[in-house]
C-alpha positions as CSV (number, residue, x, y, z in Angstrom):
1,M,108.0,95.5,117.4
2,A,104.5,94.9,116.1
3,S,104.0,91.5,114.6
4,T,103.0,93.1,111.3
5,I,106.5,94.4,110.7
6,Y,108.8,91.7,109.3
7,E,112.0,91.4,111.3
8,F,115.3,90.3,109.6
9,A,117.7,88.4,111.8
10,Q,120.6,89.7,109.6
11,L,121.1,91.3,106.2
12,P,120.0,88.7,103.6
13,D,122.8,87.1,101.6
14,I,121.3,87.5,98.1
15,G,124.4,86.2,96.3
16,A,124.1,82.8,98.1
17,Q,120.6,82.3,96.7
18,G,121.7,82.7,93.1
19,A,119.5,82.1,90.1
20,P,119.7,78.4,89.3
21,G,119.0,77.4,85.7
22,V,119.8,80.8,84.2
23,S,122.9,81.0,82.2
24,G,124.4,84.3,81.3
25,V,122.7,87.7,80.7
26,R,122.0,89.0,77.2
27,P,122.6,92.7,76.5
28,R,119.4,94.6,75.7
29,R,118.6,94.6,72.1
30,Q,118.2,97.6,69.9
31,R,114.5,98.4,69.3
32,A,113.3,98.8,65.8
33,P,111.4,102.1,65.0
34,G,107.9,101.9,66.3
35,E,108.6,98.6,68.1
36,A,107.0,98.2,71.6
37,P,109.5,98.0,74.5
38,S,110.2,94.7,76.1
39,V,108.8,94.8,79.6
40,G,109.4,92.7,82.7
41,V,106.9,93.0,85.6
42,I,107.5,91.9,89.2
43,Y,104.0,91.6,90.6
44,N,103.6,91.3,94.4
45,P,100.1,89.9,95.0
46,R,100.6,90.5,98.8
47,S,100.9,94.2,98.4
48,H,98.0,96.2,99.9
49,G,96.8,97.6,96.6
50,N,96.8,94.2,94.9
51,Q,94.9,92.2,97.4
52,G,92.0,90.5,95.8
53,A,92.8,92.1,92.4
54,D,93.4,90.1,89.2
55,F,96.4,91.3,87.1
56,D,96.0,91.4,83.3
57,C,98.9,89.2,82.1
58,G,97.9,89.3,78.4
59,I,98.5,92.9,77.3
60,T,101.2,92.2,74.6
61,P,103.7,89.5,73.9
62,Q,106.4,91.9,74.9
63,V,105.2,92.0,78.5
64,H,106.6,89.3,80.8
65,I,105.0,88.8,84.2
66,A,106.7,87.2,87.2
67,Q,104.9,86.6,90.6
68,P,107.7,85.4,92.9
69,G,106.2,83.5,95.9
70,D,108.9,85.0,98.3
71,R,112.2,86.9,98.2
72,S,114.2,83.8,97.4
73,Q,112.5,83.5,94.0
74,L,113.3,87.1,93.0
75,P,116.9,86.6,91.7
76,R,115.8,83.9,89.2
77,A,112.8,86.0,88.0
78,L,115.1,89.1,87.5
79,A,117.8,87.1,85.8
80,E,115.2,85.7,83.3
81,F,114.2,89.3,82.6
82,A,117.8,90.2,82.0
83,E,118.2,87.3,79.6
84,K,115.3,88.6,77.6
85,G,117.0,92.0,77.4
86,I,114.1,93.9,78.8
87,D,113.9,97.7,78.2
88,L,111.6,98.4,81.2
89,L,111.3,96.8,84.6
90,V,108.0,97.5,86.3
91,I,107.7,96.9,90.1
92,N,104.1,96.4,91.1
93,G,104.1,96.8,94.9
94,G,105.1,99.1,97.8
95,D,108.4,100.4,99.2
96,G,109.3,97.0,100.6
97,T,108.8,95.3,97.2
98,V,111.0,98.0,95.6
99,R,113.7,97.4,98.2
100,D,113.6,93.6,97.6
101,V,113.7,94.0,93.8
102,L,116.6,96.5,93.9
103,T,118.5,94.3,96.4
104,C,118.1,91.2,94.3
105,G,118.7,92.9,91.0
106,A,122.0,94.5,92.0
107,A,124.1,91.4,91.3
108,I,122.2,90.8,88.0
109,F,122.1,94.2,86.4
110,G,125.2,95.8,88.1
111,D,125.5,99.3,86.7
112,D,123.4,98.6,83.6
113,W,119.8,98.6,84.8
114,P,116.9,98.9,82.5
115,A,114.6,101.8,83.1
116,I,112.3,101.3,86.1
117,A,108.7,102.1,86.7
118,V,106.9,101.7,90.0
119,L,103.2,101.1,90.4
120,P,102.2,102.4,93.9
121,K,100.4,99.4,95.3
122,G,101.8,99.2,98.9
123,K,100.6,100.5,102.2
124,T,103.3,103.3,101.8
125,N,104.8,104.4,98.5
126,A,107.4,107.0,99.4
127,L,109.4,106.5,96.2
128,T,106.4,107.2,94.0
129,V,105.6,110.4,95.9
130,D,109.2,111.5,95.1
131,L,108.8,110.6,91.5
132,G,105.4,112.3,91.1
133,V,103.6,109.1,90.1
134,P,99.8,109.2,90.7
135,G,98.1,106.6,92.8
136,D,96.0,105.3,89.9
137,W,99.0,104.7,87.6
138,T,98.6,101.4,85.7
139,L,100.9,99.1,83.8
140,Q,99.7,100.5,80.5
141,H,100.4,104.0,81.8
142,A,104.0,103.0,82.7
143,I,104.5,101.4,79.3
144,D,103.2,104.5,77.5
145,A,105.5,106.7,79.6
146,F,108.6,104.7,78.6
147,D,108.6,106.6,75.3
148,E,106.3,109.5,76.1
149,G,107.0,110.3,79.7
150,G,110.0,111.6,81.7
151,R,112.9,110.2,83.6
152,V,114.0,110.9,87.2
153,H,117.4,109.7,88.3
154,R,118.0,108.5,91.9
155,R,120.7,106.7,93.7
156,P,119.2,104.5,96.5
157,I,120.7,103.8,99.9
158,A,123.0,100.8,100.0
159,I,123.7,99.0,103.3
160,T,126.5,96.5,104.0
161,Q,128.1,95.1,107.1
162,P,131.9,94.9,107.7
163,G,133.3,91.4,107.0
164,R,130.5,90.5,104.7
165,G,130.6,90.7,100.9
166,E,128.6,92.7,98.4
167,S,126.1,89.8,98.2
168,S,124.7,90.9,101.6
169,R,124.1,94.5,100.4
170,V,120.5,95.7,100.8
171,I,119.2,98.6,98.7
172,G,116.3,100.9,99.4
173,F,115.3,104.5,100.0
174,I,114.3,105.3,103.7
175,L,116.2,104.3,106.8
176,G,115.3,105.3,110.4
177,A,116.1,104.5,114.0
178,G,115.3,105.6,117.5
179,A,111.9,107.3,117.6
180,F,111.5,106.5,113.9
181,T,111.3,102.8,114.8
182,F,108.5,103.5,117.3
183,A,106.7,105.7,114.7
184,T,106.8,102.9,112.2
185,Q,105.1,100.7,114.7
186,S,102.4,103.4,115.2
187,G,102.2,103.5,111.4
188,Q,101.1,99.9,111.4
189,S,98.3,100.9,113.8
190,A,97.4,103.7,111.4
191,H,97.2,101.1,108.6
192,R,94.7,99.0,110.6
193,L,92.6,102.2,111.0
194,G,92.5,102.7,107.3
195,A,95.3,105.3,106.9
196,F,97.8,104.7,104.1
197,N,100.5,106.5,102.1
198,S,100.9,110.2,103.1
199,M,98.0,110.0,105.6
200,A,99.8,107.2,107.5
201,V,103.1,109.0,107.4
202,A,101.5,112.2,108.7
203,A,99.7,110.3,111.5
204,A,102.9,108.5,112.6
205,T,105.0,111.6,112.5
206,L,102.5,113.6,114.5
207,W,102.2,110.8,117.0
208,A,105.9,110.6,117.4
209,I,106.2,114.4,118.0
210,L,103.3,114.3,120.5
211,Q,104.9,111.4,122.4
212,A,108.3,113.1,122.5
213,F,106.6,116.3,123.6
214,L,104.6,114.8,126.4
215,G,106.8,111.9,127.5
216,S,109.1,111.8,130.5
217,P,112.9,111.8,130.0
218,G,112.9,108.0,130.3
219,N,110.1,107.6,127.7
220,R,111.5,105.6,124.8
221,W,110.3,108.2,122.3
222,R,112.4,110.8,124.0
223,K,115.2,108.6,125.0
224,G,115.8,107.1,121.5
225,S,118.6,104.6,120.9
226,R,122.2,104.3,121.6
227,M,124.1,104.7,118.4
228,A,127.4,105.9,117.0
229,I,127.5,107.8,113.6
230,R,130.8,108.4,111.8
231,L,130.9,110.3,108.6
232,G,132.9,109.7,105.4
233,E,136.4,108.3,104.8
234,A,137.7,110.1,107.8
235,Q,135.1,108.4,110.0
236,T,134.5,111.7,111.8
237,P,132.0,111.3,114.7
238,L,128.9,113.3,114.1
239,E,128.9,116.2,116.6
240,H,126.5,116.1,119.5
241,S,124.8,119.2,121.0
242,G,125.4,118.0,124.6
243,H,121.7,117.8,125.3
244,G,121.3,114.4,126.9
245,D,123.7,111.4,126.9
246,P,126.1,111.9,123.9
247,A,126.0,108.1,123.2
248,W,122.3,108.3,122.5
249,R,120.3,109.9,119.7
250,Q,116.5,110.5,119.8
251,L,116.0,110.0,116.1
252,L,117.9,109.1,112.9
253,F,116.3,109.5,109.5
254,V,118.2,108.8,106.3
255,S,117.1,109.0,102.6
256,T,118.2,109.9,99.1
257,L,114.7,111.0,98.1
258,E,114.1,114.7,97.4
259,R,110.4,114.8,98.1
260,L,108.8,113.0,101.1
261,P,105.2,112.0,101.8
262,A,102.8,114.4,103.5
263,G,105.0,117.3,102.4
264,I,107.6,116.6,105.1
265,N,110.9,118.5,104.6
266,A,113.4,116.7,106.9
267,F,116.6,117.8,105.2
268,G,116.2,121.6,104.6
269,N,118.1,122.6,101.5
270,L,120.5,119.7,101.2
271,G,119.1,118.6,97.9
272,K,120.5,115.5,96.1
273,G,122.4,112.6,97.5
274,L,122.6,110.8,100.9
275,K,121.1,112.9,103.6
276,L,120.7,112.5,107.4
277,L,118.4,114.1,109.9
278,V,119.7,113.4,113.4
279,M,118.1,114.6,116.6
280,D,119.8,114.5,120.0
281,H,117.8,114.6,123.3
282,L,115.4,117.5,122.5
283,S,113.9,119.8,125.1
284,R,110.1,120.5,124.9
285,R,111.0,124.0,123.8
286,T,112.9,122.7,120.8
287,L,110.2,120.3,119.8
288,I,107.9,123.2,119.2
289,S,110.2,124.3,116.3
290,I,110.3,120.8,114.8
291,L,106.9,121.1,113.2
292,S,107.8,124.3,111.4
293,M,111.1,122.7,110.3
294,L,109.3,119.7,108.8
295,R,107.1,122.1,106.8
296,G,110.2,123.6,105.2
297,K,111.2,126.5,107.5
298,T,114.7,126.7,109.0
299,P,114.6,127.8,112.6
300,A,117.8,129.5,113.9
301,R,120.6,127.6,115.8
302,L,119.3,124.1,114.9
303,R,122.6,122.4,115.7
304,E,122.9,124.1,119.1
305,R,119.4,122.8,119.9
306,G,120.4,119.2,118.9
307,V,119.1,119.0,115.3
308,H,121.6,118.0,112.6
309,Q,120.9,118.0,108.9
310,V,123.9,116.4,107.1
311,S,124.9,115.4,103.6
312,T,127.7,112.8,103.2
313,P,128.8,110.2,100.6
314,F,128.6,107.5,103.2
315,F,128.7,106.9,106.9
316,T,129.0,104.0,109.4
317,L,126.3,103.3,112.0
318,G,126.8,101.3,115.2
319,I,123.4,100.8,116.8
320,E,122.2,98.7,119.8
321,D,118.5,98.7,118.7
322,Q,116.7,97.6,115.6
323,F,116.4,100.1,112.8
324,I,113.8,100.3,110.0
325,F,114.6,100.1,106.3
326,D,111.7,100.7,104.0
327,G,109.2,99.5,106.5
328,E,110.9,96.4,107.9
329,A,113.1,95.9,110.9
330,F,116.8,95.0,110.8
331,P,119.0,93.9,113.7
332,P,121.4,95.9,115.9
333,G,125.0,95.9,114.7
334,E,127.6,97.8,112.7
335,Y,126.7,99.0,109.2
336,R,128.2,100.9,106.3
337,I,125.6,103.1,104.7
338,G,126.3,104.6,101.3
339,Q,124.7,104.8,97.9
340,G,123.9,102.3,95.2
341,P,123.9,102.7,91.4
342,E,122.1,105.6,89.7
343,L,118.8,104.3,88.4
344,A,116.5,105.9,85.8
345,F,112.8,105.9,86.9
346,V,110.0,106.4,84.3
347,T,107.6,109.1,85.2
348,P,104.3,110.4,83.7
């Protein structure tokens, strides 16, 4: 993995970090007519769009700003927001910041989250693409949209490991393995060349397809990763087309988003919920149809060719390589992958 991708040794145990010095959580208060919403802002100064930028912390007394130095400080900041009974939680950062805030906030807010707004300040901002949030959205825009804008409801991906408690649950929106891991590394190269957001996603995707098309059978892009995917309560093994070793999959891509960057349509007409795109060992002939599939068309006999588009409430993944979750690498192992709480996101 490239050094610019953070690598987790294991799922972080958020519950063990706690929020020292914070006692209890007040329910959100009822707003008086015309009263401004109470807003908590998690500001990540390390996010790409925030580097070298000053953040206006004096908009109104109802706006509370936290700039956690690292992930370990997030639970305390979020618990203090919950004590204040905030109406709106603003996440100023990219997809990785969103993942960390949702992960740390799960034990604090449970199923009673405030409305959430996301300012797209990261190298990639897949969630804001799905929400239809413009790249120049500001804190003031988000506050105005709390009363005047819309709401989009999404349930994020929730990952746990057998034998570990809910405190080790990680929550986010895009998971990938196999060639997706290598494409993410290429995406870091795209960032260094000045490509971000949808441009970076498109560049990484095209590079992955090109490598898979031109590579030899032993090329890591075509070989993928050894993994076992079992669906639902019955733990039904995901079928394999028979192309290549059935213990290997060339690519795994998972999300609950409904619109992806660069106009990519990975899941056909599956719609809402937890969705998987799984590719077996594809022939060069099949790869030609992948580009049209990603643009929204549905070529015939996809499953026979080794392409699976599946919707499921949850599944288990046993994998012998790292996988990527919202831009960062997590270790091999056995995981349960389902959905977290339904969240209401503020939109323009």
